C-alpha positions as CSV (number, residue, x, y, z in Angstrom):
1,M,144.9,-26.2,157.8
2,S,148.0,-26.3,156.0
3,R,149.0,-23.7,154.0
4,I,150.5,-25.1,149.9
5,A,151.2,-23.1,147.4
6,I,151.2,-24.6,143.5
7,I,153.3,-22.8,141.6
8,G,152.4,-23.1,137.7
9,A,148.5,-22.7,137.0
10,G,148.8,-24.9,133.6
11,A,147.2,-27.9,133.5
12,W,148.7,-29.9,135.9
13,G,149.2,-27.5,138.5
14,T,145.2,-26.3,138.4
15,G,144.6,-30.3,138.6
16,L,146.7,-30.4,142.0
17,A,144.9,-27.8,143.3
18,I,141.8,-29.2,142.5
19,V,142.9,-32.6,144.2
20,L,144.0,-30.7,147.1
21,G,141.4,-28.1,147.3
22,R,138.5,-30.8,147.7
23,K,139.7,-32.6,151.0
24,G,138.6,-28.9,152.5
25,T,141.8,-29.5,155.1
26,H,144.0,-27.2,152.9
27,Q,144.2,-23.1,152.2
28,V,145.7,-23.8,148.4
29,R,147.4,-20.4,146.9
30,L,147.6,-21.3,143.2
31,W,150.4,-18.5,140.9
32,A,149.7,-17.7,137.7
33,R,151.3,-16.1,135.0
34,E,148.8,-15.5,132.7
35,K,146.2,-12.9,133.3
36,E,143.6,-14.8,131.3
37,V,144.2,-17.3,133.9
38,R,144.1,-15.3,136.9
39,D,140.6,-13.7,135.9
40,S,139.2,-16.8,134.7
41,I,140.1,-18.6,137.9
42,T,138.8,-15.4,139.8
43,T,135.3,-15.3,138.2
44,R,134.1,-18.6,137.2
45,H,136.2,-20.9,139.2
46,T,137.6,-22.5,136.3
47,N,140.9,-22.5,134.3
48,E,139.7,-22.3,130.9
49,L,143.2,-22.1,129.1
50,F,144.3,-24.7,130.5
51,L,141.5,-27.4,132.1
52,P,138.3,-26.2,131.0
53,G,135.1,-27.3,132.7
54,E,136.7,-28.7,135.5
55,L,135.4,-26.3,138.5
56,I,137.8,-25.3,141.6
57,P,137.2,-26.2,144.6
58,P,136.4,-22.4,146.7
59,S,139.5,-23.3,149.0
60,V,141.8,-22.3,145.8
61,S,142.6,-18.9,145.2
62,V,144.8,-17.5,142.8
63,T,147.4,-14.7,142.7
64,C,150.6,-13.5,140.6
65,D,152.4,-12.2,143.7
66,L,155.1,-15.1,143.9
67,Q,155.4,-13.3,147.4
68,E,151.5,-13.7,148.2
69,A,151.6,-17.6,147.2
70,L,154.5,-18.1,149.1
71,Q,153.3,-16.6,152.4
72,D,153.1,-19.1,155.5
73,A,153.3,-21.9,153.2
74,A,153.9,-25.5,154.6
75,I,154.4,-26.7,150.9
76,L,156.0,-25.5,148.1
77,V,154.5,-27.8,144.5
78,S,156.9,-26.8,141.9
79,V,154.8,-27.3,138.5
80,M,156.0,-24.4,135.9
81,P,157.6,-25.9,132.7
82,S,161.4,-27.0,133.2
83,Q,162.8,-23.8,131.1
84,H,161.3,-21.8,133.5
85,C,162.1,-23.6,136.6
86,R,165.6,-22.1,137.9
87,G,164.2,-18.3,137.0
88,L,161.4,-19.0,139.6
89,F,163.1,-20.5,142.1
90,E,165.7,-17.7,141.9
91,Q,163.5,-15.1,142.4
92,M,161.2,-17.4,144.8
93,R,164.1,-18.0,146.9
94,P,164.1,-14.9,149.6
95,N,160.6,-15.8,150.8
96,L,160.9,-19.7,151.1
97,A,160.3,-20.8,155.0
98,P,163.0,-22.3,156.8
99,G,161.7,-25.9,156.9
100,I,159.6,-25.3,153.5
101,H,158.8,-28.5,151.7
102,I,159.6,-28.3,147.9
103,V,157.5,-31.0,145.7
104,S,158.8,-30.6,141.9
105,A,155.7,-31.8,139.8
106,T,157.8,-30.9,136.8
107,K,158.7,-33.3,134.2
108,G,161.8,-32.6,132.6
109,I,165.4,-32.0,132.4
110,E,167.4,-28.5,132.0
111,E,168.7,-28.5,128.6
112,G,172.2,-26.9,128.6
113,T,173.2,-27.9,132.6
114,L,172.0,-31.8,132.3
115,L,170.0,-31.1,135.9
116,R,167.0,-33.1,136.8
117,M,164.3,-30.6,138.3
118,T,165.4,-31.3,142.0
119,E,168.9,-31.0,141.3
120,V,168.6,-27.6,139.6
121,I,166.3,-26.3,142.8
122,A,168.8,-27.5,145.2
123,Q,171.5,-25.8,142.9
124,V,169.8,-22.1,142.9
125,L,169.3,-22.9,146.5
126,G,172.6,-23.4,147.6
127,E,173.4,-22.9,151.8
128,Q,169.4,-23.0,152.5
129,K,170.0,-26.6,153.7
130,T,166.9,-26.4,155.6
131,A,164.8,-27.2,152.7
132,H,163.7,-30.5,152.0
133,I,162.6,-31.6,148.3
134,G,160.8,-34.3,146.9
135,A,159.5,-35.3,143.0
136,L,156.1,-36.1,142.0
137,S,155.4,-38.4,139.1
138,G,153.6,-41.4,137.7
139,P,150.4,-41.7,135.3
140,S,148.2,-39.1,135.9
141,F,146.3,-36.9,132.8
142,A,145.1,-33.5,134.6
143,K,141.7,-34.2,133.6
144,E,140.9,-37.4,135.0
145,V,142.4,-35.9,138.3
146,A,140.7,-33.0,138.3
147,R,137.5,-35.1,137.9
148,G,138.0,-37.3,140.2
149,D,139.1,-40.7,138.4
150,P,140.5,-43.1,140.7
151,T,144.7,-42.4,140.2
152,A,148.1,-43.2,141.7
153,I,151.3,-41.6,141.6
154,T,154.3,-41.8,143.4
155,V,156.5,-39.2,145.4
156,A,160.5,-39.8,145.5
157,S,162.8,-38.0,148.0
158,G,165.5,-38.8,150.2
159,D,164.0,-36.9,153.3
160,S,161.4,-39.4,154.8
161,D,159.7,-37.0,156.8
162,L,159.0,-35.1,153.7
163,A,157.2,-38.2,151.9
164,D,155.3,-39.6,154.3
165,T,154.1,-35.3,154.5
166,V,153.3,-35.2,150.9
167,Q,151.4,-38.8,150.9
168,R,149.2,-38.2,153.7
169,E,148.2,-34.8,153.0
170,F,148.2,-35.2,149.0
171,S,145.9,-38.8,149.7
172,D,142.3,-39.1,149.0
173,P,139.9,-41.9,148.0
174,R,140.6,-40.9,144.2
175,F,144.4,-40.1,144.9
176,R,147.0,-42.2,145.7
177,I,150.3,-41.5,146.6
178,Y,153.3,-44.1,147.1
179,T,156.1,-43.6,148.4
180,N,159.9,-44.3,146.9
181,D,164.0,-43.0,147.7
182,D,165.0,-43.3,144.2
183,V,164.6,-39.7,143.1
184,T,167.1,-40.1,140.0
185,G,164.5,-42.8,138.7
186,V,161.3,-40.8,139.4
187,E,162.5,-37.9,137.9
188,L,164.1,-39.6,134.8
189,G,161.5,-42.0,134.2
190,G,158.9,-38.7,134.2
191,A,161.0,-37.0,131.6
192,L,161.9,-39.8,129.3
193,K,158.3,-41.1,128.7
194,N,157.9,-37.7,126.8
195,V,160.5,-37.9,124.5
196,I,159.1,-42.3,123.6
197,A,155.7,-40.9,123.6
198,I,156.3,-38.8,120.7
199,A,158.3,-41.2,119.3
200,A,154.5,-43.5,120.0
201,G,153.2,-40.5,118.0
202,V,155.0,-40.8,115.1
203,C,153.8,-44.3,114.4
204,D,150.1,-43.6,115.0
205,G,150.6,-40.5,112.0
206,L,152.6,-42.6,110.0
207,S,149.5,-45.3,110.3
208,L,151.3,-48.2,111.7
209,G,149.2,-50.3,113.7
210,H,149.5,-51.8,117.3
211,N,152.7,-54.1,117.0
212,S,154.6,-50.5,116.5
213,V,153.6,-49.0,119.3
214,A,153.8,-52.2,121.3
215,A,157.3,-52.4,119.9
216,L,158.3,-48.7,120.9
217,I,156.8,-48.7,124.1
218,T,159.4,-51.9,125.1
219,R,162.5,-51.2,123.8
220,G,161.7,-47.4,124.7
221,L,161.5,-48.6,128.6
222,A,164.6,-50.4,127.9
223,E,166.2,-47.3,126.7
224,I,165.0,-45.5,129.9
225,T,166.3,-48.2,131.8
226,R,170.0,-48.0,130.7
227,L,169.9,-44.2,131.4
228,V,168.4,-44.6,134.8
229,I,171.0,-47.5,136.3
230,A,173.5,-45.2,134.6
231,C,172.5,-42.0,136.4
232,G,172.5,-43.9,140.1
233,G,168.7,-45.1,140.1
234,R,167.1,-48.8,140.3
235,Q,165.5,-50.8,137.6
236,E,162.9,-51.7,139.8
237,T,161.6,-47.8,139.6
238,T,161.3,-47.9,135.9
239,A,158.8,-50.7,136.6
240,G,156.9,-48.9,138.8
241,L,154.2,-46.0,138.6
242,A,157.2,-43.2,137.0
243,G,158.3,-45.8,134.6
244,L,156.1,-47.8,133.0
245,G,153.1,-46.8,134.3
246,D,153.8,-43.4,133.1
247,L,155.4,-44.8,129.7
248,V,152.2,-46.5,128.6
249,L,149.9,-43.5,129.5
250,T,151.8,-41.0,127.6
251,C,152.5,-43.4,124.5
252,T,148.6,-44.9,124.2
253,G,146.8,-41.7,125.4
254,G,144.8,-39.4,123.6
255,L,145.5,-36.7,126.6
256,S,148.8,-37.0,125.8
257,R,150.1,-33.2,124.2
258,N,153.7,-35.4,123.6
259,R,152.1,-38.4,121.4
260,S,149.8,-35.5,120.1
261,V,153.0,-33.7,118.9
262,G,154.3,-37.7,117.3
263,V,151.1,-38.3,115.5
264,E,151.3,-34.7,113.7
265,L,155.0,-34.7,113.0
266,G,154.2,-38.1,111.3
267,R,151.4,-36.7,109.0
268,G,153.8,-35.0,107.5
269,R,153.7,-31.4,109.4
270,K,156.6,-29.1,111.0
271,L,157.2,-29.0,114.3
272,P,157.0,-24.8,114.4
273,E,153.6,-25.5,113.1
274,I,152.2,-27.7,115.7
275,I,154.1,-25.7,118.6
276,A,152.3,-22.7,117.4
277,G,148.6,-24.7,117.4
278,M,149.3,-25.5,120.8
279,H,148.1,-22.4,122.4
280,G,150.4,-21.9,124.6
281,M,150.8,-25.4,126.4
282,V,153.9,-27.2,126.5
283,A,155.3,-30.7,124.9
284,E,157.8,-30.9,127.9
285,G,159.6,-33.9,125.3
286,V,160.4,-31.5,122.7
287,F,162.8,-29.9,125.3
288,T,163.7,-32.9,126.8
289,T,164.9,-35.0,123.6
290,N,167.8,-32.7,123.1
291,A,168.5,-32.8,127.5
292,A,168.4,-36.6,127.5
293,V,170.4,-37.1,124.4
294,G,173.3,-35.0,125.5
295,L,173.0,-37.1,129.5
296,A,172.6,-40.1,127.3
297,R,176.0,-39.4,125.4
298,A,177.7,-37.6,128.6
299,R,177.0,-41.3,130.1
300,G,177.7,-43.5,127.5
301,V,174.7,-45.0,127.2
302,E,173.1,-46.1,123.7
303,M,169.4,-44.7,123.2
304,P,168.8,-44.8,119.5
305,I,165.0,-44.0,119.8
306,A,165.6,-40.4,121.3
307,E,168.2,-40.1,119.3
308,Q,165.7,-40.4,115.9
309,M,163.6,-38.1,117.9
310,Y,166.0,-35.6,118.1
311,A,166.7,-35.5,114.4
312,V,163.0,-35.3,113.7
313,L,162.3,-32.9,116.0
314,H,165.4,-30.4,115.5
315,E,166.9,-31.8,112.3
316,G,164.5,-32.2,109.7
317,K,164.7,-36.1,109.3
318,P,161.6,-37.3,108.0
319,P,159.7,-39.6,110.3
320,Q,159.2,-42.6,107.9
321,E,163.4,-42.8,107.3
322,A,164.2,-42.7,111.5
323,I,161.5,-45.5,112.0
324,H,163.1,-47.4,109.2
325,E,166.8,-46.9,110.3
326,L,165.2,-47.9,114.0
327,M,164.4,-51.3,112.4
328,T,167.0,-51.7,110.0
329,R,169.9,-51.2,113.2
330,S,172.3,-54.5,113.7
331,A,171.0,-57.5,115.1
332,K,171.6,-58.1,118.8
333,S,170.1,-59.9,121.9
334,E,167.1,-58.0,123.5
335,L,169.4,-58.2,126.7
336,E,171.8,-56.3,125.9
């Protein structure tokens, strides 16, 4: 029986714990920061704070101790918010077994450094060269994964052994894993779609129709693709599960936290008020927008949707004005 540590007991971390736990071939330890989450899982076998109503299998245990979570783990799944990734890996580094497989399931970019999560992890580990690192991403609402809806995502790594191991150990008839070696494309696709999803929500909040959202998704994919290529990723990755697949889901699905933030912005609410009402849940796109704009400027890539969302989120620009500016930009070829 393989031992898997999941670091982060939000909705997605809990959903992955349920997937892995229901196979019956894994011993899963879920690390939770919040006492109420630990108490809920221990006493009721559910995470009532972040994923209410979904039963967690008995093969999943919860702990607040990082060392206990990592003990004898062959696979570490990193599912913390992006702003906590560096700090938690600095704490975990002394307890990581040689050769452990590390899978980042966090969809974000670190502010300040503009590093992807696997780059942050590799930087923290430094000389600990025996660690194998990959990224897990794709269209996957945690609640639907937990209840067993058919889901397909991808694991990306330059280490084929890690990718093959994750594909084998994580897949079941309701959760299908594809492999990819384009870590850059998979991670950026998963992070940047959250920015576009906020914009899609703004359209809904402004009572704009399907035409507007379809245009936004299409042009948003063009922005993502430009930046992925500029950073060394591949265009075909952005047409896959971690690109187009996740983008469509997050821009149109009612369970999308990032889209929900955009909806409320479009209705005239202010960001601090929206965040306060999320009760500890994280909309990664709020943080990623800053990093996305910084990364695009550093690479000389034009990302007008991301720029406008940055202005709405962090400069107080009225959403209606942002949409108007997107529609009145200078005319150009679609293929530019």
